[in-house]
Each structure stands twice: as C-alpha cells, then as structure tokens.
C-alpha positions as CSV (number, residue, x, y, z in Angstrom):
1,X,-2.4,-8.3,-4.5
2,X,-4.9,-8.7,-7.0
3,X,-5.8,-11.5,-8.7
4,X,-8.7,-12.0,-11.4
5,X,-11.3,-14.7,-11.2
6,X,-14.1,-16.0,-13.3
7,X,-17.3,-13.8,-11.7
8,X,-21.0,-15.1,-13.9
9,X,-23.5,-13.1,-13.4
10,X,-26.9,-15.4,-12.1
11,X,-29.6,-13.1,-14.1
12,X,-28.3,-14.0,-17.2
13,X,-26.9,-17.0,-16.9
14,X,-29.1,-20.0,-19.3
15,X,-26.6,-22.8,-16.9
16,X,-25.9,-24.5,-20.2
17,X,-22.6,-26.0,-18.4
18,X,-20.2,-24.7,-21.4
19,X,-17.3,-22.8,-19.1
20,X,-17.8,-26.3,-16.8
21,X,-16.0,-28.0,-19.8
22,X,-13.7,-25.3,-20.2
23,X,-12.6,-24.6,-16.8
24,X,-8.9,-26.2,-16.4
25,X,-9.2,-26.4,-12.7
26,X,-12.4,-27.9,-11.9
27,X,-13.1,-24.3,-10.7
28,X,-16.8,-24.5,-12.1
29,X,-20.0,-26.4,-11.3
30,X,-23.6,-25.2,-12.6
31,X,-25.3,-24.5,-9.0
32,X,-28.7,-26.7,-9.0
33,X,-29.6,-26.6,-12.1
34,X,-29.7,-22.7,-12.3
35,X,-26.6,-20.7,-12.8
36,X,-22.7,-21.5,-13.2
37,X,-20.9,-21.3,-9.3
38,X,-16.8,-20.3,-9.1
39,X,-14.9,-22.0,-6.6
40,X,-12.2,-18.9,-6.5
41,X,-9.6,-20.9,-4.4
42,X,-9.5,-23.2,-7.7
43,X,-10.4,-20.3,-10.1
44,X,-6.9,-19.3,-11.9
45,X,-8.3,-16.0,-13.5
46,X,-7.5,-17.6,-16.6
47,X,-10.3,-16.4,-19.3
48,X,-11.3,-20.0,-20.8
49,X,-14.8,-19.5,-19.5
50,X,-15.5,-16.0,-20.0
51,X,-14.3,-16.5,-24.3
52,X,-16.9,-19.7,-24.2
53,X,-20.0,-18.3,-22.4
54,X,-22.7,-18.4,-25.6
55,X,-24.7,-16.0,-22.8
56,X,-22.0,-13.8,-22.0
57,X,-22.6,-14.0,-18.3
58,X,-19.1,-14.6,-17.6
59,X,-16.4,-11.7,-16.9
60,X,-12.9,-11.8,-14.9
61,X,-12.7,-9.0,-12.1
62,X,-9.9,-7.9,-10.2
63,X,-9.9,-9.7,-7.3
64,X,-8.2,-9.9,-3.8
65,X,-10.3,-12.0,-2.1
66,X,-13.5,-13.9,-2.8
67,X,-15.6,-13.4,-6.1
68,X,-19.5,-12.4,-5.2
69,X,-20.4,-15.2,-7.8
70,X,-22.6,-12.6,-9.7
71,X,-24.8,-10.2,-7.3
C-alpha cells in the first residue's frame, strides 16, 4: 500500500526548524544543523511541514517503503 511521506530536499533546506515545530508526531529533526531529516516510521503524511516550510524544501511523496530524505 502506498502512503505519502514528507521528503525534504537537502539541497535547498536551510535548517530553520519551522517544520520541526509543525510536526504533530515529532517525526522531523534537524540533522547536525544542516537539513531536515524525517523519521519515516513516525511520519503520517499530514503535510503540515510542507505547508510551513519557508524554503519550499519539503514535499510529500508516495512511498511503499522508506523515503530517501532528499537526494
């Protein structure tokens, strides 16, 4: 079964942390101050992070396994 998951693009993420504060499941963290990282086990695909991201670095993608966290 396919489910949507948040997929941050490391190349444009500015590590501002806005997405972290918006995630109701605590699925997003900022990895070493560099980019957003999504725990795909916790992500429910609600899209709040995507809407809140000022850099437009997060999109929801269909996934039947793990999300690649960018590139």
